[in-house]
Structure formats: C-alpha cells, structure tokens
BALOBA-1460 file (C-alpha; in Angstrom, 3 decimals):
// residues 305
<rec num="1" residu="m" x="189.382" y="-21.775" z="191.311"/>
<rec num="2" residu="r" x="187.663" y="-24.350" z="189.683"/>
<rec num="3" residu="k" x="188.706" y="-27.613" z="188.796"/>
<rec num="4" residu="k" x="190.144" y="-27.878" z="185.475"/>
<rec num="5" residu="a" x="188.354" y="-30.281" z="182.733"/>
<rec num="6" residu="f" x="191.819" y="-31.409" z="180.977"/>
<rec num="7" residu="r" x="195.190" y="-32.380" z="182.106"/>
<rec num="8" residu="l" x="197.247" y="-29.005" z="182.837"/>
<rec num="9" residu="y" x="201.054" y="-29.542" z="182.425"/>
<rec num="10" residu="s" x="201.722" y="-26.799" z="185.115"/>
<rec num="11" residu="t" x="199.361" y="-28.918" z="187.527"/>
<rec num="12" residu="y" x="201.440" y="-32.232" z="186.853"/>
<rec num="13" residu="l" x="204.750" y="-30.289" z="187.159"/>
<rec num="14" residu="k" x="203.937" y="-28.827" z="190.731"/>
<rec num="15" residu="q" x="202.849" y="-32.402" z="191.748"/>
<rec num="16" residu="c" x="206.202" y="-34.010" z="190.663"/>
<rec num="17" residu="f" x="208.485" y="-31.384" z="192.014"/>
<rec num="18" residu="g" x="206.354" y="-30.330" z="195.211"/>
<rec num="19" residu="g" x="206.448" y="-26.661" z="194.156"/>
<rec num="20" residu="r" x="205.955" y="-24.164" z="191.354"/>
<rec num="21" residu="v" x="208.015" y="-24.822" z="188.137"/>
<rec num="22" residu="h" x="208.435" y="-22.723" z="185.393"/>
<rec num="23" residu="k" x="210.054" y="-23.068" z="182.022"/>
<rec num="24" residu="i" x="212.804" y="-20.561" z="181.052"/>
<rec num="25" residu="s" x="213.345" y="-20.117" z="177.166"/>
<rec num="26" residu="i" x="216.684" y="-20.255" z="175.808"/>
<rec num="27" residu="d" x="218.170" y="-19.175" z="172.574"/>
<rec num="28" residu="a" x="221.361" y="-21.125" z="172.132"/>
<rec num="29" residu="g" x="221.640" y="-19.751" z="168.781"/>
<rec num="30" residu="f" x="220.939" y="-22.592" z="166.864"/>
<rec num="31" residu="g" x="219.833" y="-22.646" z="163.198"/>
<rec num="32" residu="c" x="217.314" y="-24.510" z="161.032"/>
<rec num="33" residu="p" x="217.363" y="-26.760" z="157.920"/>
<rec num="34" residu="n" x="214.837" y="-24.691" z="156.611"/>
<rec num="35" residu="r" x="216.546" y="-21.469" z="156.404"/>
<rec num="36" residu="d" x="220.250" y="-22.306" z="156.714"/>
<rec num="37" residu="g" x="220.535" y="-25.642" z="155.914"/>
<rec num="38" residu="g" x="221.070" y="-25.939" z="151.865"/>
<rec num="39" residu="r" x="217.174" y="-25.933" z="151.253"/>
<rec num="40" residu="d" x="215.682" y="-23.490" z="148.561"/>
<rec num="41" residu="a" x="213.295" y="-22.385" z="151.164"/>
<rec num="42" residu="h" x="213.633" y="-19.224" z="153.438"/>
<rec num="43" residu="g" x="211.799" y="-20.697" z="156.071"/>
<rec num="44" residu="c" x="208.177" y="-21.817" z="156.882"/>
<rec num="45" residu="l" x="205.273" y="-19.464" z="155.679"/>
<rec num="46" residu="f" x="204.351" y="-18.308" z="159.464"/>
<rec num="47" residu="c" x="207.855" y="-18.155" z="161.191"/>
<rec num="48" residu="d" x="209.477" y="-14.706" z="161.703"/>
<rec num="49" residu="p" x="213.007" y="-13.917" z="160.945"/>
<rec num="50" residu="g" x="213.563" y="-14.278" z="165.022"/>
<rec num="51" residu="g" x="212.323" y="-17.815" z="165.042"/>
<rec num="52" residu="s" x="209.587" y="-19.027" z="167.322"/>
<rec num="53" residu="g" x="209.610" y="-18.070" z="170.800"/>
<rec num="54" residu="a" x="212.625" y="-15.617" z="170.499"/>
<rec num="55" residu="v" x="210.726" y="-12.433" z="171.648"/>
<rec num="56" residu="g" x="212.431" y="-11.315" z="175.031"/>
<rec num="57" residu="i" x="215.512" y="-13.709" z="174.803"/>
<rec num="58" residu="e" x="219.019" y="-12.404" z="174.582"/>
<rec num="59" residu="r" x="220.446" y="-14.823" z="171.776"/>
<rec num="60" residu="n" x="224.035" y="-13.142" z="172.372"/>
<rec num="61" residu="e" x="224.272" y="-14.030" z="176.124"/>
<rec num="62" residu="p" x="225.716" y="-17.112" z="177.421"/>
<rec num="63" residu="i" x="223.451" y="-19.970" z="178.323"/>
<rec num="64" residu="p" x="223.776" y="-19.727" z="182.003"/>
<rec num="65" residu="v" x="223.148" y="-15.749" z="181.864"/>
<rec num="66" residu="q" x="219.872" y="-16.464" z="180.161"/>
<rec num="67" residu="i" x="218.917" y="-18.607" z="182.712"/>
<rec num="68" residu="e" x="219.620" y="-16.512" z="185.902"/>
<rec num="69" residu="r" x="218.197" y="-13.579" z="184.452"/>
<rec num="70" residu="a" x="215.082" y="-15.429" z="183.945"/>
<rec num="71" residu="k" x="214.941" y="-16.969" z="187.205"/>
<rec num="72" residu="e" x="215.077" y="-13.476" z="188.798"/>
<rec num="73" residu="l" x="211.918" y="-12.546" z="187.028"/>
<rec num="74" residu="m" x="210.024" y="-16.004" z="187.637"/>
<rec num="75" residu="r" x="210.804" y="-15.973" z="191.289"/>
<rec num="76" residu="r" x="209.626" y="-12.231" z="191.675"/>
<rec num="77" residu="k" x="206.361" y="-12.651" z="189.242"/>
<rec num="78" residu="y" x="205.167" y="-16.494" z="189.884"/>
<rec num="79" residu="r" x="207.215" y="-17.315" z="193.141"/>
<rec num="80" residu="a" x="208.618" y="-19.998" z="190.906"/>
<rec num="81" residu="k" x="210.824" y="-22.727" z="192.729"/>
<rec num="82" residu="y" x="212.192" y="-24.787" z="190.080"/>
<rec num="83" residu="f" x="213.124" y="-24.187" z="186.550"/>
<rec num="84" residu="i" x="212.972" y="-26.437" z="183.149"/>
<rec num="85" residu="a" x="215.517" y="-25.056" z="180.778"/>
<rec num="86" residu="y" x="213.666" y="-24.623" z="177.454"/>
<rec num="87" residu="f" x="215.792" y="-24.586" z="174.274"/>
<rec num="88" residu="q" x="212.946" y="-22.873" z="171.830"/>
<rec num="89" residu="p" x="213.636" y="-20.867" z="169.029"/>
<rec num="90" residu="f" x="214.693" y="-22.186" z="165.480"/>
<rec num="91" residu="s" x="215.712" y="-26.462" z="165.715"/>
<rec num="92" residu="n" x="217.335" y="-27.168" z="168.966"/>
<rec num="93" residu="t" x="219.010" y="-30.380" z="167.743"/>
<rec num="94" residu="f" x="220.487" y="-28.919" z="164.440"/>
<rec num="95" residu="a" x="224.307" y="-29.049" z="165.468"/>
<rec num="96" residu="p" x="226.796" y="-31.830" z="166.128"/>
<rec num="97" residu="v" x="226.216" y="-34.046" z="169.080"/>
<rec num="98" residu="e" x="229.300" y="-32.457" z="170.961"/>
<rec num="99" residu="v" x="227.805" y="-28.956" z="170.449"/>
<rec num="100" residu="l" x="224.325" y="-30.035" z="171.702"/>
<rec num="101" residu="r" x="225.782" y="-32.021" z="174.507"/>
<rec num="102" residu="d" x="227.740" y="-28.820" z="175.861"/>
<rec num="103" residu="c" x="224.531" y="-26.471" z="175.500"/>
<rec num="104" residu="y" x="222.646" y="-28.852" z="177.333"/>
<rec num="105" residu="d" x="224.957" y="-29.605" z="180.233"/>
<rec num="106" residu="q" x="225.371" y="-25.770" z="180.671"/>
<rec num="107" residu="a" x="221.754" y="-25.555" z="181.508"/>
<rec num="108" residu="l" x="221.255" y="-28.610" z="183.641"/>
<rec num="109" residu="a" x="224.546" y="-27.177" z="185.884"/>
<rec num="110" residu="v" x="222.653" y="-23.791" z="186.816"/>
<rec num="111" residu="d" x="221.234" y="-24.140" z="190.220"/>
<rec num="112" residu="d" x="217.439" y="-25.142" z="190.517"/>
<rec num="113" residu="v" x="217.257" y="-26.326" z="186.867"/>
<rec num="114" residu="v" x="215.738" y="-29.556" z="187.206"/>
<rec num="115" residu="g" x="214.983" y="-30.695" z="183.744"/>
<rec num="116" residu="l" x="215.165" y="-29.852" z="180.031"/>
<rec num="117" residu="a" x="212.984" y="-29.510" z="177.283"/>
<rec num="118" residu="v" x="214.356" y="-29.173" z="173.363"/>
<rec num="119" residu="g" x="212.162" y="-28.003" z="170.640"/>
<rec num="120" residu="t" x="213.049" y="-29.019" z="167.335"/>
<rec num="121" residu="r" x="211.874" y="-30.257" z="163.883"/>
<rec num="122" residu="p" x="211.099" y="-33.900" z="163.103"/>
<rec num="123" residu="d" x="213.855" y="-33.953" z="160.367"/>
<rec num="124" residu="c" x="216.235" y="-32.766" z="162.851"/>
<rec num="125" residu="l" x="216.441" y="-36.149" z="164.548"/>
<rec num="126" residu="p" x="218.916" y="-38.524" z="163.299"/>
<rec num="127" residu="t" x="219.886" y="-41.271" z="165.397"/>
<rec num="128" residu="e" x="223.146" y="-40.420" z="166.823"/>
<rec num="129" residu="v" x="220.970" y="-37.305" z="168.348"/>
<rec num="130" residu="l" x="218.023" y="-39.336" z="169.637"/>
<rec num="131" residu="d" x="220.721" y="-41.666" z="171.426"/>
<rec num="132" residu="l" x="222.025" y="-38.380" z="172.963"/>
<rec num="133" residu="l" x="218.666" y="-37.102" z="174.042"/>
<rec num="134" residu="a" x="217.823" y="-40.799" z="175.601"/>
<rec num="135" residu="e" x="220.714" y="-40.306" z="177.741"/>
<rec num="136" residu="y" x="219.084" y="-36.789" z="179.023"/>
<rec num="137" residu="h" x="215.858" y="-38.838" z="179.358"/>
<rec num="138" residu="q" x="217.842" y="-41.076" z="181.905"/>
<rec num="139" residu="q" x="219.553" y="-38.343" z="183.832"/>
<rec num="140" residu="t" x="217.365" y="-35.714" z="184.083"/>
<rec num="141" residu="y" x="213.262" y="-34.605" z="183.975"/>
<rec num="142" residu="f" x="213.439" y="-34.525" z="180.038"/>
<rec num="143" residu="w" x="210.727" y="-33.530" z="177.260"/>
<rec num="144" residu="l" x="211.529" y="-33.517" z="173.312"/>
<rec num="145" residu="e" x="209.164" y="-30.933" z="171.741"/>
<rec num="146" residu="i" x="208.515" y="-31.552" z="167.829"/>
<rec num="147" residu="g" x="206.962" y="-29.036" z="165.825"/>
<rec num="148" residu="l" x="204.621" y="-30.963" z="163.499"/>
<rec num="149" residu="q" x="201.569" y="-28.263" z="163.180"/>
<rec num="150" residu="t" x="199.724" y="-30.730" z="161.030"/>
<rec num="151" residu="v" x="199.306" y="-34.267" z="159.850"/>
<rec num="152" residu="h" x="198.076" y="-33.162" z="156.364"/>
<rec num="153" residu="d" x="200.969" y="-33.008" z="153.733"/>
<rec num="154" residu="k" x="199.279" y="-30.859" z="151.614"/>
<rec num="155" residu="t" x="199.349" y="-28.325" z="154.107"/>
<rec num="156" residu="l" x="202.875" y="-29.354" z="155.135"/>
<rec num="157" residu="n" x="203.819" y="-28.405" z="151.517"/>
<rec num="158" residu="f" x="202.015" y="-24.956" z="151.467"/>
<rec num="159" residu="l" x="203.551" y="-24.030" z="154.809"/>
<rec num="160" residu="q" x="207.089" y="-25.032" z="153.310"/>
<rec num="161" residu="r" x="208.006" y="-27.080" z="156.135"/>
<rec num="162" residu="g" x="210.326" y="-29.251" z="153.986"/>
<rec num="163" residu="h" x="209.175" y="-32.645" z="155.358"/>
<rec num="164" residu="d" x="206.224" y="-34.676" z="155.474"/>
<rec num="165" residu="y" x="204.176" y="-36.344" z="157.860"/>
<rec num="166" residu="q" x="205.689" y="-39.716" z="157.886"/>
<rec num="167" residu="c" x="208.700" y="-37.855" z="158.822"/>
<rec num="168" residu="f" x="207.195" y="-37.042" z="162.074"/>
<rec num="169" residu="l" x="205.908" y="-40.872" z="162.548"/>
<rec num="170" residu="d" x="209.190" y="-42.072" z="162.210"/>
<rec num="171" residu="a" x="210.964" y="-39.482" z="164.478"/>
<rec num="172" residu="h" x="208.175" y="-40.288" z="167.287"/>
<rec num="173" residu="q" x="208.585" y="-43.695" z="166.930"/>
<rec num="174" residu="q" x="212.202" y="-43.797" z="167.334"/>
<rec num="175" residu="a" x="211.967" y="-41.558" z="170.353"/>
<rec num="176" residu="k" x="209.317" y="-43.422" z="171.845"/>
<rec num="177" residu="e" x="211.580" y="-46.790" z="171.631"/>
<rec num="178" residu="r" x="214.086" y="-44.910" z="173.642"/>
<rec num="179" residu="g" x="211.648" y="-43.972" z="176.244"/>
<rec num="180" residu="i" x="211.755" y="-40.130" z="175.801"/>
<rec num="181" residu="k" x="208.663" y="-37.988" z="176.508"/>
<rec num="182" residu="v" x="207.387" y="-36.017" z="173.338"/>
<rec num="183" residu="c" x="205.074" y="-33.314" z="173.174"/>
<rec num="184" residu="v" x="204.005" y="-32.340" z="169.823"/>
<rec num="185" residu="h" x="202.930" y="-28.688" z="168.559"/>
<rec num="186" residu="l" x="200.064" y="-28.419" z="166.537"/>
<rec num="187" residu="i" x="198.593" y="-25.301" z="164.771"/>
<rec num="188" residu="l" x="194.926" y="-24.666" z="164.372"/>
<rec num="189" residu="g" x="193.578" y="-22.415" z="161.691"/>
<rec num="190" residu="l" x="196.209" y="-22.982" z="159.056"/>
<rec num="191" residu="p" x="195.385" y="-21.889" z="155.496"/>
<rec num="192" residu="g" x="193.273" y="-24.474" z="153.613"/>
<rec num="193" residu="e" x="192.427" y="-26.413" z="156.480"/>
<rec num="194" residu="t" x="188.675" y="-27.515" z="157.293"/>
<rec num="195" residu="r" x="187.179" y="-28.283" z="161.045"/>
<rec num="196" residu="e" x="187.501" y="-32.118" z="159.951"/>
<rec num="197" residu="d" x="191.002" y="-31.406" z="158.747"/>
<rec num="198" residu="i" x="192.097" y="-30.304" z="162.120"/>
<rec num="199" residu="l" x="190.319" y="-32.855" z="163.980"/>
<rec num="200" residu="a" x="191.716" y="-35.401" z="161.987"/>
<rec num="201" residu="t" x="195.082" y="-34.378" z="163.077"/>
<rec num="202" residu="a" x="193.624" y="-34.304" z="166.702"/>
<rec num="203" residu="e" x="192.437" y="-37.846" z="166.273"/>
<rec num="204" residu="e" x="195.903" y="-39.044" z="164.523"/>
<rec num="205" residu="m" x="197.561" y="-37.853" z="168.195"/>
<rec num="206" residu="a" x="195.104" y="-39.712" z="169.959"/>
<rec num="207" residu="r" x="195.647" y="-42.657" z="168.216"/>
<rec num="208" residu="l" x="199.647" y="-42.435" z="168.802"/>
<rec num="209" residu="q" x="198.821" y="-41.681" z="172.323"/>
<rec num="210" residu="v" x="201.123" y="-38.875" z="172.488"/>
<rec num="211" residu="d" x="202.416" y="-37.543" z="175.641"/>
<rec num="212" residu="g" x="201.842" y="-33.863" z="175.401"/>
<rec num="213" residu="v" x="200.515" y="-31.648" z="172.917"/>
<rec num="214" residu="k" x="200.942" y="-27.758" z="172.336"/>
<rec num="215" residu="l" x="197.953" y="-26.211" z="170.561"/>
<rec num="216" residu="h" x="198.868" y="-23.026" z="168.832"/>
<rec num="217" residu="l" x="196.494" y="-20.644" z="167.097"/>
<rec num="218" residu="l" x="197.649" y="-19.531" z="163.912"/>
<rec num="219" residu="h" x="199.399" y="-15.970" z="164.112"/>
<rec num="220" residu="v" x="200.197" y="-13.885" z="161.018"/>
<rec num="221" residu="l" x="203.417" y="-11.746" z="161.818"/>
<rec num="222" residu="e" x="205.018" y="-8.785" z="160.033"/>
<rec num="223" residu="g" x="207.823" y="-9.889" z="157.519"/>
<rec num="224" residu="t" x="206.757" y="-13.348" z="157.019"/>
<rec num="225" residu="p" x="205.412" y="-14.669" z="153.643"/>
<rec num="226" residu="l" x="202.012" y="-15.519" z="155.439"/>
<rec num="227" residu="g" x="201.870" y="-11.710" z="156.357"/>
<rec num="228" residu="d" x="202.221" y="-10.829" z="152.963"/>
<rec num="229" residu="l" x="199.664" y="-13.573" z="151.881"/>
<rec num="230" residu="y" x="197.250" y="-11.947" z="155.027"/>
<rec num="231" residu="k" x="197.647" y="-8.407" z="153.280"/>
<rec num="232" residu="q" x="196.624" y="-9.570" z="150.065"/>
<rec num="233" residu="g" x="193.424" y="-10.806" z="151.588"/>
<rec num="234" residu="q" x="194.292" y="-14.508" z="150.836"/>
<rec num="235" residu="v" x="194.540" y="-15.950" z="154.221"/>
<rec num="236" residu="s" x="191.296" y="-15.521" z="156.674"/>
<rec num="237" residu="m" x="191.588" y="-16.064" z="160.375"/>
<rec num="238" residu="f" x="189.365" y="-17.465" z="163.285"/>
<rec num="239" residu="e" x="187.115" y="-15.555" z="165.473"/>
<rec num="240" residu="m" x="187.681" y="-16.313" z="168.976"/>
<rec num="241" residu="e" x="184.499" y="-18.027" z="169.432"/>
<rec num="242" residu="d" x="185.241" y="-20.167" z="166.835"/>
<rec num="243" residu="y" x="188.770" y="-21.036" z="167.852"/>
<rec num="244" residu="v" x="187.504" y="-21.649" z="171.523"/>
<rec num="245" residu="e" x="185.132" y="-24.206" z="170.019"/>
<rec num="246" residu="l" x="187.771" y="-26.103" z="168.231"/>
<rec num="247" residu="v" x="190.089" y="-26.333" z="170.764"/>
<rec num="248" residu="v" x="187.184" y="-27.979" z="172.939"/>
<rec num="249" residu="d" x="186.379" y="-30.281" z="170.055"/>
<rec num="250" residu="v" x="190.204" y="-31.170" z="170.197"/>
<rec num="251" residu="i" x="190.413" y="-31.548" z="173.891"/>
<rec num="252" residu="e" x="187.475" y="-33.888" z="173.758"/>
<rec num="253" residu="r" x="189.508" y="-36.200" z="171.308"/>
<rec num="254" residu="l" x="192.718" y="-36.491" z="173.344"/>
<rec num="255" residu="p" x="193.366" y="-39.316" z="175.384"/>
<rec num="256" residu="p" x="192.696" y="-38.633" z="179.163"/>
<rec num="257" residu="d" x="196.544" y="-39.103" z="180.011"/>
<rec num="258" residu="t" x="197.918" y="-36.705" z="177.450"/>
<rec num="259" residu="l" x="199.550" y="-33.650" z="179.114"/>
<rec num="260" residu="i" x="198.142" y="-30.306" z="177.801"/>
<rec num="261" residu="q" x="200.914" y="-27.682" z="177.771"/>
<rec num="262" residu="r" x="199.291" y="-24.872" z="176.062"/>
<rec num="263" residu="l" x="195.867" y="-23.965" z="174.672"/>
<rec num="264" residu="t" x="196.582" y="-20.922" z="172.775"/>
<rec num="265" residu="g" x="199.369" y="-18.185" z="171.962"/>
<rec num="266" residu="d" x="199.733" y="-14.387" z="172.051"/>
<rec num="267" residu="g" x="202.495" y="-13.319" z="169.450"/>
<rec num="268" residu="p" x="204.854" y="-10.771" z="169.640"/>
<rec num="269" residu="r" x="202.764" y="-7.820" z="169.782"/>
<rec num="270" residu="h" x="205.152" y="-5.367" z="167.883"/>
<rec num="271" residu="i" x="204.718" y="-7.497" z="164.526"/>
<rec num="272" residu="l" x="201.362" y="-9.183" z="165.229"/>
<rec num="273" residu="l" x="198.898" y="-8.550" z="162.308"/>
<rec num="274" residu="a" x="196.157" y="-10.413" z="163.218"/>
<rec num="275" residu="p" x="194.331" y="-12.031" z="164.966"/>
<rec num="276" residu="l" x="194.305" y="-8.937" z="167.557"/>
<rec num="277" residu="w" x="191.932" y="-10.803" z="169.995"/>
<rec num="278" residu="s" x="194.792" y="-13.302" z="170.780"/>
<rec num="279" residu="m" x="196.291" y="-10.816" z="172.781"/>
<rec num="280" residu="n" x="194.083" y="-11.149" z="175.455"/>
<rec num="281" residu="k" x="195.421" y="-14.624" z="176.594"/>
<rec num="282" residu="w" x="193.746" y="-14.913" z="179.830"/>
<rec num="283" residu="e" x="190.134" y="-14.059" z="178.248"/>
<rec num="284" residu="v" x="190.557" y="-16.995" z="175.632"/>
<rec num="285" residu="l" x="191.833" y="-19.422" z="178.095"/>
<rec num="286" residu="n" x="188.895" y="-18.551" z="180.416"/>
<rec num="287" residu="a" x="186.428" y="-18.946" z="177.141"/>
<rec num="288" residu="i" x="187.643" y="-22.381" z="176.854"/>
<rec num="289" residu="d" x="187.375" y="-23.387" z="180.658"/>
<rec num="290" residu="d" x="183.451" y="-21.990" z="179.997"/>
<rec num="291" residu="e" x="182.808" y="-24.057" z="176.947"/>
<rec num="292" residu="l" x="184.044" y="-26.962" z="178.603"/>
<rec num="293" residu="e" x="181.616" y="-26.339" z="181.574"/>
<rec num="294" residu="k" x="179.008" y="-25.520" z="179.466"/>
<rec num="295" residu="r" x="179.219" y="-28.486" z="177.250"/>
<rec num="296" residu="g" x="179.421" y="-30.866" z="180.460"/>
<rec num="297" residu="t" x="182.692" y="-32.525" z="178.914"/>
<rec num="298" residu="r" x="185.930" y="-33.109" z="179.487"/>
<rec num="299" residu="q" x="189.319" y="-34.300" z="178.052"/>
<rec num="300" residu="g" x="189.023" y="-37.852" z="176.964"/>
<rec num="301" residu="d" x="185.079" y="-37.862" z="176.569"/>
<rec num="302" residu="k" x="185.359" y="-38.644" z="172.497"/>
<rec num="303" residu="f" x="188.495" y="-40.467" z="172.839"/>
<rec num="304" residu="r" x="188.373" y="-43.616" z="170.664"/>
<rec num="305" residu="g" x="191.032" y="-45.780" z="172.638"/>
C-alpha cells in the first residue's frame, strides 16, 4: 500500500488510539434554524428533507441503540476496535444546553466510544453552547464540525444558507479560543463558482490553519431545490477528471498539519440525480492518489504559511 501524500484522518486516529477507530453517525432528532428556526427558507438548496448524512440512521431509536447496532456492523465489516459518536444530520447544537448535554452523555456512556464529533452550522454556536463543547474537549476526544461550504457570500446567499462568512469566522475564533478542534466542511462545484473561487476558499482555510477539512463533491438530489434547477438545465456538474484535479489543487494549498477527513462523497443512491460517477467512491479516491503521484506533489507544497 503506497504512502499517502496527505495527512489522512483515519491513520491519525489509529496512531492516537492504537487500533481501528470508526465514526458512528447518530441522529438525535435535532432540527435546523434554516428549516424550523423561524426563517423563511425551507433549508439550503442542496439539502434533502432527511438532512445531510441521514441515510441508514434510525432517527426514532434511542442514541445508545443506534450506537450498539452500528458497532456490530463496524466490527464485522472493518474490524473496528473503538468508536467516535458522530452527531451528524441537521444542526446538532440547535437545542438548549441541557438537552445537548444529555444527548452527548448518552453517547459517551456506551462501551468503546472514545470520543465525540458534533456537526453543526456556524450560526448555531452561541456562547453557552461553545462553553459546553469546551467541557467535552477537556474530558474526551472531541471535534466540532462546522458546515461552511464556501467563503463567498454571493454563493452562501444563492444557497440560502442564512449566514455569511463572517458568522463562520466569529464561531471559529471563539472555538479556537476554547481550544476546540474544528473540522470545516467545504463543497466543491457549487453553482456559479470558478476554479479561482474554490481555490480562494482553500487558501482562506490555509490562512486560518484549520485543524481539519472535509471536501464534499456537490451532489444533486431528488426532492431538493437544487435538483429542480438541475432538471431545468440551470446547474452543471463536474466530470470526474475535473473534480480530481481540483481536489489535488486544494490539497497542495492546505497546511501540512491539517487533517483531511474526507475527499469526496457518495450521496444517497435512491435520490441521487448527479453526478452518477460519484457512486464509484474508491475509483475517485484512487484517482486522487494517482494525480498526486503524477504531479509529484503532496499536501502543503503550495501552502503560503
């Protein structure tokens, strides 16, 4: 197996815990301010009604039951030894502090759960929630995952995100002041963005020296406003070769210490409209490795630190 030209999160976890560590996605029933928080928007243009990452998660099952079922599968399939409870769909800090604490504690109480990852939006991180997350940072292995997608306000407005880039900067700064590790989610291929726009987002993440990133390929899903635009011919998608080259461009610009937690995505097959090539996830990942090898570059080679 060839050595990776970037800092892979799964390898880092194995080094930290001395065995295979897998994340278990949990749906704790949280909502989203962009759907049910009193705004006019009905969610972001790209998000399906079930919320990001909700496929296969039993929303109505108690948190410990969700974890135990996933543990059995992870052990059989991947020989996983330890687990990180990942609160994934919707905005997992969009609730009173006492509700959040109860949910997080339920997850940590399950055997072999060695940490937490909490996914949310930058506009769902008030001071009292950040203070709570700082407590978990002190007592366990903890990541805060923030869905940003892009640094460009024109795109955020088009996506109906309901926040601007400054909102993210404020949340990120306050998280870092508390020592919290932050993983930033970015989407490549957003409508209206050029290669230069995407690389500007990557360079801004490099300037901030973010702890981790997840790179997502834009998926067009049935039942979303973006899906409607795609059917009307108003949205174009990357070909696989273009996406691979752009991912490598981004990797080269990220600081060497930034942990890369994701490089592509495979959307829910039953509602995926495009791009269909994304279903061949390992082919995409192997192509990224091949492109790095072909260029003879690695993560950080174009970092302007």
